[in-house]
Residue, then its C-alpha position, 0 to 999 in steps of 0.5 A: x292416747x289413741x290406743x287408750x281411747x280405743x280400748x276403752x270404747x263401748x265396742x271393745x272389752x276392757x283390756x286385762x293385765x295379770x300381775x304375778x309375783x314369784x315370791x322367792x329370795x335373792x339366793x334362791x334363783x337358779x342363776x345363783x344355785x351353784x353358790x346357794x344350794x337349798x341346804x345353805x338357805x337357812x344361813x343367808x340374809x333374807x330380804x324377801x319380806x321387806x321387798x314383798x312389802x314394798x311391792x304391796x305398798x306400791x300396788x296400794x299407791x296406784x289407783x286405777x281409772x274408773x272405766x265408766x268415767x276415766x276422769x272421775x276417781x270415784x270407786x277407783x281401785x288399786x291393782x290386784x296381783x297373784x303372788x306365787x309363794x315358795x312354801x319355804x318362804x311361807x313357812x318362815x314368814x307366815x305374817x307376810x303371806x297373811x298380809x298379801x291376802x289381807x290386802x286383797x291379793x291372791x296367794x298361790x303356790x310356787x312349789x316348796x323348795x324352788x326345784x325345777x319340775x323336770x329335775x324331780x321324779x314323780x314322787x318327789x314332785x308330788x310331795x313338793x306340790x302337796x307340801x307347798x299347798x298345805x303349808x300356805x293353806x294352813x296359814x291363810x285358812x283358804x284354798x290355794x288354787x294356783x301353781x307356777x313351776x320354778x323356771x316355768x319347768x312345766x310338762x304334760x306329766x307335771x301338769x297332770x300331777x298338779x291337777x291331781x294334787x287339787x290345784x285349779x289352775x297352772x300358770x307355768x307355760x312359757x312358749x319361748x322355746x329358746x330358753x333351756x329351762x322352760x318346759x313344753x306342753x302338748x296343749x296349745x292355744x287354739x289361736x293367737x288370741x287365746x289367753x287361757x288353755x282349757x285342760x279339761x274339766x275345771x282346770x286351766x293353764x294361763x300362759x305367760x304372754x310373749x310377742x309373736x312376730x311372724x313365726x318368731x316368739x319373742x319373750x315379753x312376759x317380764x322378769x329379766x326382759x322387763x329390766x333389759x328392754x327400754x320401758x317405751x319399747x316394753x310398753x309398746x309390746x304390751x299394747x301389741x299383745x293387748x290389741x290381739x288378745x285383750x289380756x297380758x300376763x306379767x311376772x316378776x320377783x321381789x328381789x328384782x326391786x332390791x339393788x342392795x342385795x348381796x353381790x356374788x362376785x363369782x356370778x360372772x358372765x351372762x347369768x350374773x349380768x342378767x341377775x343384777x341388771x337394772x335392779x335400781x330401776x325396776x320399782x320405778x319402771x313397774x310403777x310407771x308401767x301400771x300407771x300407763x295402763x291404769x285404764x286396764x283391769x288388774x284382777x287376780x288369776x282366780x278372778x280372771x278365770x271366773x270372768x273368763x268362764 
């Protein structure tokens, strides 16, 4: 209660939470890639349309507090999110892409085939970036400004290519260095409170949020970590991040709210355990998380950058 009151005080800016959704289907994740290479995707049961619609309905069902008068619901709004969509998905479900936009959320790119940037040569990566951007823009009739690399597989050279392909911002940098798939950047936060890294000109990087404890980086941005950690612990970490930087970046996937998705018996060990962990609890946890922080602002990434600048 005290932290909510203090963050709403006139002496402190209203904290911000950036909700982001990486729109990919259950069979497109890297942990299941050995059984589902891209050439098999057209043969699989697609569930992303319904799962994403369920997320949209969840966001519509929650009303944020009025910052000028938290007890008065007048002029309250529902949280907005940025949906980083695979071009492969957009091409097959254009109505879903338009529905995301029509409900007031931002549509951005997650690449076309969910191939990691560091697995592609320059020419193939450029083609992936251009193809996904154009596919989505043709559907929504508007500019696609943002990009997120599959598995956060960013690099300095990939970032420069993203910028040259006409994107206005990237949100791929995850500074948890102990995950083998995450990329690295030379550009760093100027200090621990920075929520945006200015790359130069009108191009920015919005990093994933993690906890910093001493010299240790602890992953706290969402995904499997959100499903693994107890909700009270996860929310305590968000409060700690908001006290330092006033901004928290969260990410998840539509398949994470789908306990009915096909189970791959061959997917054993850590990868399989992590993929299927607590799928039956994620939707309720997400709803509770947003409700807990309903005093915060929930803008899209582009809205946030506009205010930041």
